[in-house]
C-alpha positions as CSV (number, residue, x, y, z in Angstrom):
1,M,5.6,-238.3,-121.4
2,L,3.4,-237.5,-118.5
3,L,1.9,-234.4,-119.3
4,P,-0.4,-232.5,-116.6
5,K,-4.1,-232.9,-117.7
6,S,-5.6,-230.8,-115.0
7,L,-4.9,-227.9,-112.6
8,E,-6.7,-227.0,-109.6
9,I,-7.0,-223.7,-107.8
10,Y,-8.1,-223.0,-104.2
11,S,-8.1,-219.3,-103.7
12,W,-9.1,-217.8,-100.2
13,N,-8.7,-214.1,-98.5
14,I,-7.7,-216.2,-95.3
15,G,-6.7,-213.6,-93.1
16,H,-3.7,-214.1,-90.6
17,E,-5.1,-215.7,-87.2
18,N,-6.0,-219.3,-86.2
19,I,-4.1,-220.4,-89.3
20,E,-4.0,-224.2,-88.2
21,T,-8.0,-224.2,-87.4
22,K,-8.4,-222.7,-90.9
23,Y,-6.1,-225.3,-92.3
24,E,-7.9,-227.9,-90.7
25,N,-11.6,-226.6,-92.0
26,L,-10.1,-225.9,-95.8
27,I,-8.2,-229.5,-96.2
28,K,-11.2,-231.5,-95.9
29,Y,-12.3,-230.4,-99.2
30,V,-8.7,-230.5,-100.9
31,G,-8.5,-233.2,-103.3
32,T,-5.5,-235.2,-104.6
33,T,-6.5,-236.0,-108.0
34,S,-5.4,-232.9,-110.3
35,D,-1.7,-233.0,-111.7
36,I,-1.4,-229.3,-110.5
37,I,-2.8,-227.6,-107.3
38,V,-2.6,-224.1,-106.6
39,F,-3.1,-222.3,-103.2
40,A,-3.7,-218.8,-103.6
41,F,-3.9,-216.7,-100.2
42,Q,-4.5,-213.3,-99.7
43,E,-4.5,-211.2,-96.4
44,I,-2.1,-213.6,-94.7
45,S,1.0,-213.1,-92.5
46,L,4.0,-213.9,-93.6
47,K,4.7,-216.4,-90.7
48,S,1.1,-217.9,-91.3
49,F,2.0,-218.5,-94.7
50,K,5.1,-220.4,-94.1
51,R,2.7,-222.6,-91.4
52,I,0.1,-223.3,-94.1
53,T,2.6,-224.4,-96.7
54,V,4.0,-226.8,-94.3
55,L,0.6,-228.3,-93.2
56,L,-0.3,-228.9,-96.9
57,G,3.0,-230.6,-97.7
58,T,1.8,-232.9,-95.0
59,H,-1.3,-233.9,-96.9
60,L,-0.2,-233.7,-100.1
61,Q,2.5,-236.5,-99.9
62,K,2.0,-237.2,-103.7
63,Y,3.0,-233.8,-104.8
64,E,6.1,-232.1,-105.1
65,L,6.3,-228.1,-104.3
66,V,7.6,-226.6,-107.0
67,S,7.1,-222.9,-106.2
68,S,6.1,-221.0,-103.0
69,E,6.2,-217.4,-103.7
70,K,5.0,-214.1,-101.5
71,S,4.6,-210.5,-102.4
72,C,6.3,-207.8,-100.7
73,I,5.9,-207.2,-97.1
74,F,4.3,-204.4,-95.1
75,S,3.8,-203.9,-91.4
76,D,0.3,-202.8,-90.1
77,K,-0.6,-201.2,-87.0
78,L,-0.5,-204.6,-85.2
79,K,3.3,-204.9,-86.5
80,S,2.4,-207.9,-88.3
81,K,3.7,-208.7,-91.7
82,F,1.2,-209.8,-94.4
83,V,1.4,-211.3,-97.9
84,I,0.0,-212.4,-101.1
85,G,1.0,-216.1,-101.1
86,T,1.1,-219.0,-103.5
87,S,2.2,-222.2,-103.6
88,V,2.2,-224.5,-106.6
89,Y,2.1,-228.3,-106.0
90,V,2.8,-231.1,-108.9
91,K,2.1,-234.4,-108.9
92,T,5.0,-236.6,-108.8
93,G,6.1,-237.9,-111.8
94,K,4.7,-234.9,-113.8
95,T,7.1,-232.2,-112.1
96,E,9.7,-232.7,-115.3
97,Q,7.1,-231.4,-117.2
98,V,6.2,-228.3,-115.4
99,N,8.9,-225.6,-115.5
100,V,8.7,-222.5,-113.2
101,L,9.8,-219.3,-115.1
102,T,11.4,-217.8,-112.1
103,R,13.1,-215.2,-113.6
104,F,9.6,-213.7,-114.7
105,I,8.0,-213.6,-111.2
106,R,6.6,-210.2,-110.5
107,T,5.2,-208.5,-107.6
108,K,3.5,-205.5,-107.2
109,C,2.4,-203.8,-103.5
110,P,0.9,-200.7,-103.7
111,S,-0.5,-200.8,-100.3
112,L,-1.1,-202.8,-97.0
113,T,-2.3,-206.3,-98.1
114,K,-2.8,-205.2,-101.6
115,G,-1.1,-206.2,-104.9
116,Y,-0.5,-209.6,-106.5
117,V,2.2,-212.1,-107.3
118,M,2.6,-213.8,-110.6
119,I,4.2,-217.4,-111.2
120,P,4.8,-218.6,-114.8
121,L,4.6,-222.0,-115.3
122,K,5.8,-223.7,-118.8
123,I,4.4,-226.9,-119.9
124,K,5.7,-228.5,-123.0
125,G,6.3,-225.0,-124.8
126,Q,3.0,-223.4,-123.4
127,R,3.1,-220.7,-120.8
128,I,0.4,-220.9,-117.9
129,N,0.7,-217.5,-116.0
130,I,-0.7,-217.8,-112.5
131,I,-1.7,-214.6,-110.9
132,N,-2.8,-214.2,-107.4
133,T,-4.3,-210.9,-106.4
134,H,-5.7,-208.6,-103.8
135,L,-7.1,-205.6,-105.6
136,P,-7.8,-202.4,-103.6
137,F,-11.4,-201.0,-103.4
138,K,-12.1,-197.8,-103.5
139,T,-15.0,-195.6,-104.6
140,D,-13.3,-193.5,-107.4
141,L,-11.9,-197.0,-108.8
142,K,-8.6,-195.6,-109.9
143,Y,-6.9,-198.1,-107.8
144,F,-8.7,-201.2,-109.6
145,I,-7.6,-199.5,-112.7
146,S,-4.1,-198.8,-111.9
147,N,-3.4,-202.3,-110.6
148,F,-5.2,-204.2,-113.3
149,N,-3.3,-202.4,-115.7
150,E,0.1,-203.5,-114.0
151,I,-1.3,-207.0,-114.2
152,L,-2.0,-206.6,-117.8
153,K,1.7,-205.2,-118.5
154,E,3.2,-208.6,-117.1
155,I,1.1,-210.9,-119.4
156,H,1.4,-211.2,-123.2
157,P,-2.2,-211.4,-125.1
158,L,-1.4,-214.9,-126.5
159,D,-0.2,-216.2,-123.2
160,T,-2.7,-218.5,-120.9
161,S,-3.3,-216.5,-117.9
162,I,-5.5,-217.3,-114.9
163,V,-6.2,-214.3,-112.3
164,C,-7.6,-215.6,-109.0
165,G,-8.0,-214.0,-105.6
166,D,-9.8,-210.9,-103.6
167,L,-10.8,-209.0,-106.7
168,N,-13.0,-206.7,-104.4
169,S,-15.9,-206.9,-107.1
170,R,-19.2,-205.8,-106.1
171,S,-22.8,-206.5,-107.4
172,L,-24.3,-203.4,-108.3
173,I,-27.8,-203.3,-107.1
174,L,-28.2,-199.9,-105.0
175,E,-28.5,-196.9,-106.5
176,D,-25.1,-195.8,-104.1
177,C,-23.6,-198.9,-106.2
178,Y,-20.0,-199.1,-105.6
179,K,-19.6,-197.3,-102.1
180,K,-17.4,-198.9,-99.3
181,D,-20.2,-197.6,-96.6
182,V,-23.7,-198.8,-97.8
183,K,-26.7,-196.9,-96.2
184,Y,-29.5,-198.7,-95.4
185,E,-32.1,-196.2,-95.3
186,C,-35.5,-197.4,-96.3
187,S,-36.3,-196.4,-99.3
188,T,-38.6,-198.7,-101.3
189,N,-35.3,-200.5,-103.4
190,E,-33.1,-200.7,-100.3
191,C,-36.2,-202.0,-98.3
192,L,-36.5,-204.9,-100.9
193,V,-32.8,-205.7,-100.9
194,M,-32.8,-205.6,-97.2
195,R,-36.1,-208.1,-97.2
196,Q,-34.3,-210.5,-99.5
197,L,-30.8,-210.3,-97.4
198,T,-32.6,-211.4,-94.3
199,K,-33.2,-214.8,-95.8
200,L,-29.8,-215.4,-96.5
201,H,-29.3,-215.6,-92.9
202,R,-31.7,-218.5,-92.3
203,K,-29.4,-220.6,-94.3
204,S,-26.7,-222.7,-93.0
205,L,-23.2,-222.4,-94.4
206,E,-23.5,-225.3,-96.5
207,G,-26.7,-223.7,-97.5
208,T,-25.1,-220.9,-99.1
209,I,-22.7,-222.6,-101.3
210,D,-24.6,-223.8,-104.4
211,L,-27.1,-221.4,-105.8
212,P,-30.5,-223.4,-106.5
213,R,-30.5,-224.5,-109.9
214,E,-33.8,-222.6,-110.4
215,V,-31.3,-219.2,-110.3
216,S,-29.7,-219.9,-113.7
217,K,-32.7,-220.3,-115.5
218,I,-34.1,-216.9,-114.9
219,K,-33.7,-214.3,-117.4
220,L,-33.7,-210.7,-116.5
221,N,-34.5,-208.1,-119.3
222,N,-33.5,-204.7,-117.6
223,T,-30.4,-203.2,-118.0
224,Q,-30.5,-200.9,-115.3
225,V,-27.2,-201.2,-113.3
226,C,-27.6,-199.7,-110.1
227,G,-30.9,-200.1,-108.1
228,V,-33.8,-202.9,-108.4
229,T,-36.3,-201.8,-111.0
230,D,-39.7,-202.5,-111.5
231,K,-39.1,-206.0,-113.4
232,L,-37.1,-207.5,-110.6
233,I,-39.9,-206.5,-107.9
234,R,-42.9,-208.0,-109.7
235,S,-43.1,-211.5,-109.0
236,S,-45.6,-214.0,-108.5
237,T,-44.0,-215.4,-105.3
238,D,-41.7,-214.4,-102.7
239,Q,-39.3,-217.2,-103.3
240,C,-39.3,-216.4,-106.9
241,M,-38.6,-212.9,-105.8
242,F,-35.8,-214.0,-104.0
243,Y,-34.1,-216.1,-107.0
244,K,-34.5,-213.0,-109.0
245,F,-32.4,-211.1,-106.5
246,L,-29.8,-213.8,-106.5
247,K,-29.5,-213.6,-110.3
248,S,-29.6,-209.6,-110.1
249,M,-26.7,-209.9,-108.1
250,I,-24.9,-211.9,-110.5
251,D,-25.7,-210.1,-113.9
252,K,-24.9,-206.9,-112.0
253,D,-21.6,-207.6,-111.2
254,F,-19.1,-205.0,-111.6
255,L,-16.1,-207.3,-113.0
256,L,-18.9,-208.7,-115.4
257,L,-18.7,-205.5,-117.0
258,F,-15.3,-205.5,-118.0
259,I,-14.6,-209.5,-119.0
260,E,-15.7,-211.6,-122.3
261,S,-19.0,-213.1,-121.2
262,N,-22.4,-214.0,-122.2
263,T,-23.6,-211.5,-119.5
264,S,-21.3,-208.4,-120.5
265,D,-23.6,-205.8,-121.7
266,D,-22.3,-202.9,-123.4
267,K,-25.8,-200.9,-122.5
268,A,-25.4,-201.4,-118.9
269,F,-21.5,-200.4,-119.1
270,N,-22.7,-197.4,-120.5
271,E,-25.2,-196.9,-117.9
272,F,-22.0,-197.5,-115.1
273,M,-20.1,-194.7,-117.1
274,N,-23.1,-192.4,-116.3
275,I,-22.7,-192.6,-112.6
276,S,-19.1,-191.9,-113.0
277,N,-18.2,-188.1,-111.9
278,N,-14.6,-188.3,-112.9
279,V,-14.1,-188.3,-116.9
280,K,-10.6,-189.1,-116.8
281,T,-11.8,-192.1,-114.8
282,S,-14.2,-193.2,-117.1
283,N,-12.2,-192.7,-120.2
284,D,-9.5,-195.0,-118.3
285,L,-12.4,-197.5,-117.3
286,I,-13.4,-197.6,-121.2
287,T,-9.8,-198.4,-122.1
288,L,-9.4,-201.2,-119.3
289,R,-12.2,-202.6,-120.4
290,R,-10.8,-203.1,-123.9
291,K,-7.9,-204.7,-122.7
292,M,-9.7,-207.3,-120.2
293,K,-11.7,-208.5,-123.1
294,I,-9.1,-211.4,-123.5
295,F,-10.8,-212.6,-120.1
296,R,-13.4,-215.0,-119.5
297,E,-14.9,-216.4,-116.4
298,A,-17.0,-219.6,-115.9
299,K,-20.5,-219.4,-115.2
300,I,-21.4,-218.2,-111.6
301,T,-23.1,-221.0,-109.5
302,Y,-22.4,-220.1,-106.1
303,Y,-23.6,-217.6,-103.6
304,P,-21.5,-214.1,-102.7
305,T,-18.3,-215.3,-100.7
306,Y,-18.4,-211.8,-99.5
307,K,-19.0,-210.7,-96.5
308,R,-19.4,-213.6,-94.1
309,D,-19.2,-214.1,-90.1
310,I,-16.1,-215.2,-89.4
311,K,-17.2,-217.7,-86.9
312,T,-20.3,-219.2,-88.9
313,G,-19.7,-218.3,-92.2
314,M,-22.9,-217.2,-92.8
315,F,-23.4,-213.5,-94.3
316,S,-22.8,-210.5,-92.2
317,L,-24.2,-206.9,-93.3
318,R,-21.5,-204.7,-91.3
319,K,-17.8,-204.3,-91.2
320,K,-17.5,-202.5,-88.1
321,D,-19.7,-199.6,-88.2
322,K,-19.9,-199.3,-92.1
323,G,-22.8,-201.0,-94.1
324,R,-21.8,-203.9,-96.4
325,L,-23.5,-205.8,-98.9
326,P,-22.8,-209.3,-99.9
327,G,-20.8,-209.9,-103.0
328,Y,-18.8,-211.5,-105.4
329,A,-15.3,-210.4,-104.6
330,D,-13.4,-213.7,-105.1
331,R,-13.2,-214.8,-108.4
332,V,-11.2,-216.8,-111.0
333,I,-10.8,-215.3,-114.2
334,Y,-8.8,-216.6,-117.3
335,A,-7.5,-215.7,-120.6
336,S,-6.9,-218.8,-123.1
337,N,-6.4,-217.6,-126.5
338,N,-5.3,-221.2,-128.0
339,N,-7.8,-223.0,-125.5
340,I,-5.1,-224.7,-123.8
341,I,-7.0,-224.8,-120.5
342,R,-10.9,-225.4,-120.0
343,P,-12.9,-224.4,-116.9
344,K,-15.0,-226.8,-115.0
345,N,-16.1,-227.2,-111.3
346,Y,-16.3,-223.2,-110.3
347,T,-17.7,-223.2,-106.5
348,S,-17.3,-222.0,-103.4
349,L,-16.2,-224.3,-100.2
350,P,-18.0,-224.3,-97.1
351,V,-14.9,-223.3,-95.0
352,A,-15.5,-220.8,-92.1
353,G,-12.5,-218.9,-90.5
354,N,-12.5,-215.2,-92.2
355,D,-15.0,-212.9,-93.8
356,H,-14.7,-214.2,-97.0
357,I,-14.9,-218.4,-97.8
358,P,-12.7,-219.8,-100.5
359,I,-13.3,-220.2,-104.0
360,H,-12.2,-223.2,-105.9
361,Q,-11.9,-223.9,-109.8
362,I,-10.5,-226.9,-111.8
363,F,-9.2,-226.7,-115.5
364,D,-8.7,-229.2,-117.9
365,I,-5.3,-228.8,-119.7
366,K,-4.5,-229.5,-123.1
367,V,-1.1,-228.9,-124.5
């Protein structure tokens, strides 16, 4: 019996324009060795999702498309229809061992382009939920809470579940933290951040994919969540300061305060709670954190995937007239209580075309 041994995910907030060009840019990095390949697209138009699914089929000739599902549809001011779309391909010869539980597919669309779609797979009696999501980004976080609670309702704690997509997480490295419009008024900390960010503009797109190995070796002792502390600023060399800045962006990431991870820190979470002005929201965040502890994430070894210049793929610090910090918006987290899946090769891809670049994750499957 030819059971699938590997599952691969390509996730991209791809946008709806120039889809064939984006496909050509992406397909260069799509391998054909895994038994199951999942494509998770966010903020894509219905027409573009249908088109890219056809194009992917021409490349994956040794695979069968076993499921292609989209979220419900909304029309924006441009009168375009946007969806969250997921396509699952299984290598020919192994499709009989992968059952798609279509009756359990759920969609949730709270607003334009946001929501999720879930495709449950069953392999030798083991259920693996593939959840593609685009979470809202709001200062008060109530939409983040409500949407992740909806996702958690759909899965059993003993299920193996993979949540991927634009989770809209942010690095908590400025005093104003989780805000949509970052004001770069030049206080000491913000000036430091701006100096480090300018270094990102000097790199090529390929140079902003894999983090230098030196970054992973850095240990940050401070637990301050918002703002840059003196311990981060002090450094013997400018390059070392830059590496500490990159490490800080990872360690101070919002999502990592919730999931089971070596970088999760109770003290840091409590500090984050102290900046919340809404008591009810704080209580809801505490409850959500307890529920989300079933999730883990492979070690982040790539640069932030957002916000990027559409044409060059390099970092951009503004969206229209509003300031933006780069951040780890695009993620893959997983829950595998029985260790059915094991993560490997978690990275981003040097593919330009939208204000996000894609992320890529491979899992070994053991059933």
